[in-house]
mmCIF file of the C-alpha atoms, coordinates in Angstrom:
data_MODEL
# 
_entry.id   MODEL 
# 
loop_
_atom_site.group_PDB 
_atom_site.id 
_atom_site.type_symbol 
_atom_site.label_atom_id 
_atom_site.label_alt_id 
_atom_site.label_comp_id 
_atom_site.label_asym_id 
_atom_site.label_entity_id 
_atom_site.label_seq_id 
_atom_site.pdbx_PDB_ins_code 
_atom_site.Cartn_x 
_atom_site.Cartn_y 
_atom_site.Cartn_z 
_atom_site.occupancy 
_atom_site.B_iso_or_equiv 
_atom_site.pdbx_formal_charge 
_atom_site.auth_seq_id 
_atom_site.auth_comp_id 
_atom_site.auth_asym_id 
_atom_site.auth_atom_id 
_atom_site.pdbx_PDB_model_num 
ATOM 1   C CA . MET A 1 1   ? 49.125 32.324 57.684 1.00 0.00 ? 1   MET A CA 1 
ATOM 2   C CA . SER A 1 2   ? 46.765 31.965 60.644 1.00 0.00 ? 2   SER A CA 1 
ATOM 3   C CA . ALA A 1 3   ? 49.645 32.821 63.004 1.00 0.00 ? 3   ALA A CA 1 
ATOM 4   C CA . LEU A 1 4   ? 50.242 36.038 61.061 1.00 0.00 ? 4   LEU A CA 1 
ATOM 5   C CA . GLU A 1 5   ? 46.543 36.891 61.240 1.00 0.00 ? 5   GLU A CA 1 
ATOM 6   C CA . ALA A 1 6   ? 46.549 36.263 65.004 1.00 0.00 ? 6   ALA A CA 1 
ATOM 7   C CA . VAL A 1 7   ? 49.522 38.570 65.527 1.00 0.00 ? 7   VAL A CA 1 
ATOM 8   C CA . SER A 1 8   ? 48.108 41.282 63.268 1.00 0.00 ? 8   SER A CA 1 
ATOM 9   C CA . ALA A 1 9   ? 44.818 41.185 65.196 1.00 0.00 ? 9   ALA A CA 1 
ATOM 10  C CA . ARG A 1 10  ? 46.759 42.337 68.285 1.00 0.00 ? 10  ARG A CA 1 
ATOM 11  C CA . ILE A 1 11  ? 48.092 45.434 66.541 1.00 0.00 ? 11  ILE A CA 1 
ATOM 12  C CA . PRO A 1 12  ? 45.580 48.240 67.128 1.00 0.00 ? 12  PRO A CA 1 
ATOM 13  C CA . ASN A 1 13  ? 46.568 50.325 64.093 1.00 0.00 ? 13  ASN A CA 1 
ATOM 14  C CA . MET A 1 14  ? 48.046 48.201 61.320 1.00 0.00 ? 14  MET A CA 1 
ATOM 15  C CA . ASP A 1 15  ? 48.531 51.167 58.958 1.00 0.00 ? 15  ASP A CA 1 
ATOM 16  C CA . LEU A 1 16  ? 50.620 53.019 61.556 1.00 0.00 ? 16  LEU A CA 1 
ATOM 17  C CA . PHE A 1 17  ? 52.634 49.871 62.269 1.00 0.00 ? 17  PHE A CA 1 
ATOM 18  C CA . VAL A 1 18  ? 53.376 49.316 58.571 1.00 0.00 ? 18  VAL A CA 1 
ATOM 19  C CA . SER A 1 19  ? 54.247 52.995 58.110 1.00 0.00 ? 19  SER A CA 1 
ATOM 20  C CA . MET A 1 20  ? 56.757 52.910 60.977 1.00 0.00 ? 20  MET A CA 1 
ATOM 21  C CA . TYR A 1 21  ? 58.191 49.598 59.798 1.00 0.00 ? 21  TYR A CA 1 
ATOM 22  C CA . VAL A 1 22  ? 58.706 50.978 56.275 1.00 0.00 ? 22  VAL A CA 1 
ATOM 23  C CA . ARG A 1 23  ? 60.529 54.006 57.722 1.00 0.00 ? 23  ARG A CA 1 
ATOM 24  C CA . LYS A 1 24  ? 62.808 51.884 59.893 1.00 0.00 ? 24  LYS A CA 1 
ATOM 25  C CA . GLU A 1 25  ? 63.557 49.502 57.010 1.00 0.00 ? 25  GLU A CA 1 
ATOM 26  C CA . ALA A 1 26  ? 64.231 52.441 54.680 1.00 0.00 ? 26  ALA A CA 1 
ATOM 27  C CA . LEU A 1 27  ? 66.700 53.900 57.145 1.00 0.00 ? 27  LEU A CA 1 
ATOM 28  C CA . MET A 1 28  ? 68.499 50.620 57.825 1.00 0.00 ? 28  MET A CA 1 
ATOM 29  C CA . SER A 1 29  ? 68.719 49.664 54.143 1.00 0.00 ? 29  SER A CA 1 
ATOM 30  C CA . SER A 1 30  ? 70.032 53.106 53.247 1.00 0.00 ? 30  SER A CA 1 
ATOM 31  C CA . GLN A 1 31  ? 72.631 52.973 56.022 1.00 0.00 ? 31  GLN A CA 1 
ATOM 32  C CA . ILE A 1 32  ? 74.029 49.761 54.499 1.00 0.00 ? 32  ILE A CA 1 
ATOM 33  C CA . GLU A 1 33  ? 75.006 51.885 51.496 1.00 0.00 ? 33  GLU A CA 1 
ATOM 34  C CA . GLY A 1 34  ? 76.667 54.504 53.709 1.00 0.00 ? 34  GLY A CA 1 
ATOM 35  C CA . THR A 1 35  ? 73.760 56.948 53.973 1.00 0.00 ? 35  THR A CA 1 
ATOM 36  C CA . GLN A 1 36  ? 74.143 59.252 56.969 1.00 0.00 ? 36  GLN A CA 1 
ATOM 37  C CA . ALA A 1 37  ? 70.621 59.732 58.329 1.00 0.00 ? 37  ALA A CA 1 
ATOM 38  C CA . THR A 1 38  ? 68.999 59.079 61.697 1.00 0.00 ? 38  THR A CA 1 
ATOM 39  C CA . LEU A 1 39  ? 65.626 57.835 62.853 1.00 0.00 ? 39  LEU A CA 1 
ATOM 40  C CA . GLU A 1 40  ? 64.908 61.395 64.016 1.00 0.00 ? 40  GLU A CA 1 
ATOM 41  C CA . ASP A 1 41  ? 65.530 62.599 60.446 1.00 0.00 ? 41  ASP A CA 1 
ATOM 42  C CA . VAL A 1 42  ? 63.140 59.995 59.092 1.00 0.00 ? 42  VAL A CA 1 
ATOM 43  C CA . LEU A 1 43  ? 60.393 60.806 61.615 1.00 0.00 ? 43  LEU A CA 1 
ATOM 44  C CA . ASP A 1 44  ? 60.629 64.576 61.025 1.00 0.00 ? 44  ASP A CA 1 
ATOM 45  C CA . PRO A 1 45  ? 57.212 65.824 59.832 1.00 0.00 ? 45  PRO A CA 1 
ATOM 46  C CA . LEU A 1 46  ? 59.003 68.091 57.338 1.00 0.00 ? 46  LEU A CA 1 
ATOM 47  C CA . ILE A 1 47  ? 60.962 65.184 55.852 1.00 0.00 ? 47  ILE A CA 1 
ATOM 48  C CA . GLU A 1 48  ? 59.709 65.831 52.294 1.00 0.00 ? 48  GLU A CA 1 
ATOM 49  C CA . LYS A 1 49  ? 61.256 69.320 52.405 1.00 0.00 ? 49  LYS A CA 1 
ATOM 50  C CA . ASN A 1 50  ? 64.608 68.151 53.823 1.00 0.00 ? 50  ASN A CA 1 
ATOM 51  C CA . THR A 1 51  ? 67.496 69.172 51.565 1.00 0.00 ? 51  THR A CA 1 
ATOM 52  C CA . ASN A 1 52  ? 70.017 66.733 53.070 1.00 0.00 ? 52  ASN A CA 1 
ATOM 53  C CA . ARG A 1 53  ? 71.026 64.428 50.208 1.00 0.00 ? 53  ARG A CA 1 
ATOM 54  C CA . ASN A 1 54  ? 71.270 61.453 52.565 1.00 0.00 ? 54  ASN A CA 1 
ATOM 55  C CA . VAL A 1 55  ? 67.766 62.010 53.888 1.00 0.00 ? 55  VAL A CA 1 
ATOM 56  C CA . ALA A 1 56  ? 66.490 62.323 50.296 1.00 0.00 ? 56  ALA A CA 1 
ATOM 57  C CA . ASP A 1 57  ? 67.653 58.743 49.667 1.00 0.00 ? 57  ASP A CA 1 
ATOM 58  C CA . VAL A 1 58  ? 65.618 57.536 52.648 1.00 0.00 ? 58  VAL A CA 1 
ATOM 59  C CA . VAL A 1 59  ? 62.586 59.653 51.669 1.00 0.00 ? 59  VAL A CA 1 
ATOM 60  C CA . ASN A 1 60  ? 62.584 58.068 48.216 1.00 0.00 ? 60  ASN A CA 1 
ATOM 61  C CA . TYR A 1 61  ? 62.845 54.594 49.739 1.00 0.00 ? 61  TYR A CA 1 
ATOM 62  C CA . ILE A 1 62  ? 59.788 55.373 51.892 1.00 0.00 ? 62  ILE A CA 1 
ATOM 63  C CA . ARG A 1 63  ? 57.871 56.855 48.952 1.00 0.00 ? 63  ARG A CA 1 
ATOM 64  C CA . ALA A 1 64  ? 58.700 53.877 46.718 1.00 0.00 ? 64  ALA A CA 1 
ATOM 65  C CA . SER A 1 65  ? 57.685 51.367 49.403 1.00 0.00 ? 65  SER A CA 1 
ATOM 66  C CA . GLU A 1 66  ? 54.411 53.145 50.139 1.00 0.00 ? 66  GLU A CA 1 
ATOM 67  C CA . TYR A 1 67  ? 53.676 53.402 46.419 1.00 0.00 ? 67  TYR A CA 1 
ATOM 68  C CA . ALA A 1 68  ? 54.335 49.687 45.897 1.00 0.00 ? 68  ALA A CA 1 
ATOM 69  C CA . ILE A 1 69  ? 52.142 48.697 48.849 1.00 0.00 ? 69  ILE A CA 1 
ATOM 70  C CA . LYS A 1 70  ? 49.229 50.761 47.477 1.00 0.00 ? 70  LYS A CA 1 
ATOM 71  C CA . ARG A 1 71  ? 49.838 49.550 43.926 1.00 0.00 ? 71  ARG A CA 1 
ATOM 72  C CA . LEU A 1 72  ? 49.469 45.941 45.088 1.00 0.00 ? 72  LEU A CA 1 
ATOM 73  C CA . ASP A 1 73  ? 45.730 46.677 45.271 1.00 0.00 ? 73  ASP A CA 1 
ATOM 74  C CA . THR A 1 74  ? 45.646 46.900 41.465 1.00 0.00 ? 74  THR A CA 1 
ATOM 75  C CA . LEU A 1 75  ? 48.697 44.941 40.299 1.00 0.00 ? 75  LEU A CA 1 
ATOM 76  C CA . PRO A 1 76  ? 50.259 41.629 41.278 1.00 0.00 ? 76  PRO A CA 1 
ATOM 77  C CA . LEU A 1 77  ? 53.892 41.603 42.359 1.00 0.00 ? 77  LEU A CA 1 
ATOM 78  C CA . CYS A 1 78  ? 55.412 41.818 38.892 1.00 0.00 ? 78  CYS A CA 1 
ATOM 79  C CA . ASN A 1 79  ? 58.225 43.374 36.868 1.00 0.00 ? 79  ASN A CA 1 
ATOM 80  C CA . ARG A 1 80  ? 56.088 46.418 36.075 1.00 0.00 ? 80  ARG A CA 1 
ATOM 81  C CA . LEU A 1 81  ? 55.481 47.155 39.765 1.00 0.00 ? 81  LEU A CA 1 
ATOM 82  C CA . ILE A 1 82  ? 59.167 46.702 40.587 1.00 0.00 ? 82  ILE A CA 1 
ATOM 83  C CA . ARG A 1 83  ? 60.221 49.039 37.764 1.00 0.00 ? 83  ARG A CA 1 
ATOM 84  C CA . GLU A 1 84  ? 57.689 51.690 38.795 1.00 0.00 ? 84  GLU A CA 1 
ATOM 85  C CA . ALA A 1 85  ? 58.836 51.586 42.434 1.00 0.00 ? 85  ALA A CA 1 
ATOM 86  C CA . HIS A 1 86  ? 62.489 51.719 41.349 1.00 0.00 ? 86  HIS A CA 1 
ATOM 87  C CA . GLY A 1 87  ? 61.756 54.813 39.276 1.00 0.00 ? 87  GLY A CA 1 
ATOM 88  C CA . ILE A 1 88  ? 60.429 56.542 42.412 1.00 0.00 ? 88  ILE A CA 1 
ATOM 89  C CA . LEU A 1 89  ? 63.376 55.313 44.464 1.00 0.00 ? 89  LEU A CA 1 
ATOM 90  C CA . MET A 1 90  ? 65.844 56.948 42.077 1.00 0.00 ? 90  MET A CA 1 
ATOM 91  C CA . GLU A 1 91  ? 64.101 60.345 41.590 1.00 0.00 ? 91  GLU A CA 1 
ATOM 92  C CA . ASN A 1 92  ? 66.505 63.283 42.102 1.00 0.00 ? 92  ASN A CA 1 
ATOM 93  C CA . VAL A 1 93  ? 69.137 61.306 44.045 1.00 0.00 ? 93  VAL A CA 1 
ATOM 94  C CA . ARG A 1 94  ? 72.550 59.762 43.409 1.00 0.00 ? 94  ARG A CA 1 
ATOM 95  C CA . GLY A 1 95  ? 72.323 57.226 40.621 1.00 0.00 ? 95  GLY A CA 1 
ATOM 96  C CA . ARG A 1 96  ? 69.383 58.887 38.856 1.00 0.00 ? 96  ARG A CA 1 
ATOM 97  C CA . GLU A 1 97  ? 71.413 58.801 35.632 1.00 0.00 ? 97  GLU A CA 1 
ATOM 98  C CA . LYS A 1 98  ? 71.638 54.994 35.813 1.00 0.00 ? 98  LYS A CA 1 
ATOM 99  C CA . ARG A 1 99  ? 68.354 54.155 34.060 1.00 0.00 ? 99  ARG A CA 1 
ATOM 100 C CA . PRO A 1 100 ? 65.812 54.318 36.922 1.00 0.00 ? 100 PRO A CA 1 
ATOM 101 C CA . GLY A 1 101 ? 63.016 51.824 36.492 1.00 0.00 ? 101 GLY A CA 1 
ATOM 102 C CA . GLU A 1 102 ? 65.125 49.469 34.388 1.00 0.00 ? 102 GLU A CA 1 
ATOM 103 C CA . PHE A 1 103 ? 66.807 46.200 35.309 1.00 0.00 ? 103 PHE A CA 1 
ATOM 104 C CA . ARG A 1 104 ? 70.595 46.039 35.436 1.00 0.00 ? 104 ARG A CA 1 
ATOM 105 C CA . HIS A 1 105 ? 72.577 44.022 32.950 1.00 0.00 ? 105 HIS A CA 1 
ATOM 106 C CA . SER A 1 106 ? 75.755 43.958 35.044 1.00 0.00 ? 106 SER A CA 1 
ATOM 107 C CA . GLN A 1 107 ? 76.754 42.773 38.513 1.00 0.00 ? 107 GLN A CA 1 
ATOM 108 C CA . ASN A 1 108 ? 75.463 44.917 41.362 1.00 0.00 ? 108 ASN A CA 1 
ATOM 109 C CA . TRP A 1 109 ? 77.099 45.591 44.731 1.00 0.00 ? 109 TRP A CA 1 
ATOM 110 C CA . ILE A 1 110 ? 76.597 47.568 47.913 1.00 0.00 ? 110 ILE A CA 1 
ATOM 111 C CA . GLY A 1 111 ? 79.102 50.192 48.958 1.00 0.00 ? 111 GLY A CA 1 
ATOM 112 C CA . GLY A 1 112 ? 79.486 53.842 49.757 1.00 0.00 ? 112 GLY A CA 1 
ATOM 113 C CA . GLU A 1 113 ? 79.511 56.602 47.169 1.00 0.00 ? 113 GLU A CA 1 
ATOM 114 C CA . GLY A 1 114 ? 82.352 56.074 44.720 1.00 0.00 ? 114 GLY A CA 1 
ATOM 115 C CA . SER A 1 115 ? 82.840 52.418 45.620 1.00 0.00 ? 115 SER A CA 1 
ATOM 116 C CA . THR A 1 116 ? 83.654 49.870 42.952 1.00 0.00 ? 116 THR A CA 1 
ATOM 117 C CA . LEU A 1 117 ? 83.173 46.142 42.627 1.00 0.00 ? 117 LEU A CA 1 
ATOM 118 C CA . LYS A 1 118 ? 86.637 45.742 44.203 1.00 0.00 ? 118 LYS A CA 1 
ATOM 119 C CA . THR A 1 119 ? 85.888 47.980 47.201 1.00 0.00 ? 119 THR A CA 1 
ATOM 120 C CA . ALA A 1 120 ? 82.249 46.949 47.768 1.00 0.00 ? 120 ALA A CA 1 
ATOM 121 C CA . ARG A 1 121 ? 81.038 45.999 51.236 1.00 0.00 ? 121 ARG A CA 1 
ATOM 122 C CA . TYR A 1 122 ? 78.755 43.313 49.825 1.00 0.00 ? 122 TYR A CA 1 
ATOM 123 C CA . ILE A 1 123 ? 78.426 41.571 46.462 1.00 0.00 ? 123 ILE A CA 1 
ATOM 124 C CA . PRO A 1 124 ? 75.342 39.354 45.996 1.00 0.00 ? 124 PRO A CA 1 
ATOM 125 C CA . LEU A 1 125 ? 75.769 36.011 44.289 1.00 0.00 ? 125 LEU A CA 1 
ATOM 126 C CA . ILE A 1 126 ? 75.376 36.065 40.541 1.00 0.00 ? 126 ILE A CA 1 
ATOM 127 C CA . ARG A 1 127 ? 72.025 34.507 39.679 1.00 0.00 ? 127 ARG A CA 1 
ATOM 128 C CA . TYR A 1 128 ? 73.372 31.548 37.703 1.00 0.00 ? 128 TYR A CA 1 
ATOM 129 C CA . LEU A 1 129 ? 75.644 30.585 40.630 1.00 0.00 ? 129 LEU A CA 1 
ATOM 130 C CA . GLN A 1 130 ? 72.643 30.284 42.967 1.00 0.00 ? 130 GLN A CA 1 
ATOM 131 C CA . ARG A 1 131 ? 71.188 27.235 41.221 1.00 0.00 ? 131 ARG A CA 1 
# 
């Protein structure tokens, strides 16, 4: 922990650093799922008004991450916080009909739009197999 504090002391504007990191992570995580967006798209000051469906996915990721970071001031990392952030993540984008803010009861996977469990790029281990 002291090493982290030492490194963070060297960063002149921690809020700006975290904001940029969240944007980069949002973009990279969204690209794993086949989202076609660029760093320029994500850094556009008019990003909230962008009508590109792919950029909307990234915008929601950023909004959900920023919300969760702020919410940690009043809540511990808990199921409620995760569900609230997930609800924001899924607002007005692909998958919004799939119970935003709720936990899945079936296997998840990562793949492009229309992919199935058979055609997925990545399938995480099922929880009971990880023990």
